[in-house]
C-alpha positions in Angstrom: 0.0 0.0 0.0 3.0 2.3 0.6 3.9 2.2 -3.1 0.3 2.9 -4.1 0.3 6.0 -1.9 3.6 7.2 -3.3 2.2 6.8 -6.8 -0.9 8.7 -5.9 1.1 11.6 -4.5 3.5 11.6 -7.5 0.6 11.6 -10.0 -1.2 14.3 -8.1 1.9 16.6 -8.0 2.5 16.0 -11.7 -1.1 16.8 -12.6 -1.4 19.8 -10.4 2.1 21.1 -11.1 1.8 20.6 -14.9 -1.6 22.2 -14.9 -0.2 25.1 -12.8 2.6 25.7 -15.3 0.1 25.8 -18.2 -2.1 28.1 -16.2 0.8 30.5 -15.6 1.7 30.4 -19.3 -1.8 31.1 -20.6 -3.4 33.1 -17.8 -0.5 35.0 -16.4 1.5 35.6 -19.6 4.6 33.6 -18.6 7.1 32.4 -21.1 6.1 29.7 -23.7 8.4 27.3 -21.9 6.1 27.2 -18.9 3.5 25.7 -21.2 5.9 23.2 -22.8 7.3 22.0 -19.4 3.8 21.9 -18.0 2.7 19.8 -21.0 5.6 17.4 -20.5 4.8 17.0 -16.8 1.2 16.3 -17.7 2.4 13.5 -20.1 4.3 12.0 -17.1 1.2 12.3 -15.1 -0.6 10.1 -17.7 2.1 7.4 -17.3 2.3 7.3 -13.5 -1.1 5.6 -12.9 -0.1 2.7 -15.2 2.4 1.8 -12.5 -0.3 1.0 -10.0 -1.0 -2.6 -9.1 -4.7 -2.2 -8.9 -6.3 -4.0 -11.9 -9.2 -1.7 -12.6 -8.6 1.6 -14.5 -11.8 3.3 -13.5 -11.4 2.5 -9.9 -7.8 3.8 -9.9 -8.7 7.0 -11.6 -11.7 7.5 -9.3 -9.4 7.0 -6.3 -6.9 9.5 -7.8 -9.7 12.0 -8.0 -10.1 11.9 -4.2 -6.4 12.1 -3.6 -6.1 15.0 -6.0 -8.7 17.0 -4.1 -6.6 16.7 -1.0 -3.4 17.6 -2.9 -5.1 20.5 -4.6 -6.1 22.0 -1.3 -2.6 21.5 0.0 -1.2 23.1 -3.2 -3.5 26.1 -2.8 -2.3 26.5 0.8 1.4 26.1 0.1 1.8 27.7 -3.4 -1.2 30.2 -3.6 -1.1 31.0 0.1 -4.9 30.3 0.4 -5.4 28.7 3.8 -8.0 25.9 3.9 -11.0 26.4 6.1 -12.8 23.8 8.2 -15.0 22.8 5.3 -12.0 22.2 3.1 -10.6 19.9 5.8 -13.9 18.1 6.2 -14.2 17.6 2.5 -10.6 16.2 2.4 -11.3 13.7 5.1 -14.5 12.6 3.3 -12.5 12.1 0.1 -9.8 10.1 1.8 -12.4 7.9 3.4 -14.0 7.3 0.0 -10.7 6.5 -1.6 -9.9 4.1 1.2 -13.2 2.3 0.8 -12.8 2.1 -3.0 -9.3 0.7 -2.8 -9.3 -1.4 0.3 -12.7 -3.0 0.4 -12.8 -6.8 0.0 -13.8 -7.8 -3.4 -14.9 -11.2 -4.8 
């Protein structure tokens, strides 16, 4: 499970970081290279989930969605300096519970 968590975090950082660089390029008039590097990071993001051991694509991506919500809140706090409020934290906990149920529930 430790490897799965590491892959979730790496994929989340690649998705959010790559998207952030593209955002900076297009919305904040940064250099073209921001977009190129962001695009390359987003390609890496597309590869990382294939390293997961879980057999179901849809379930893995659904679980990534919950993990990305948590990482996006942390990104906003650390990079954009927007402190999460109590509802952000409650939502994060709900997402992590949902991810845990999806990935760890016994299946036939």
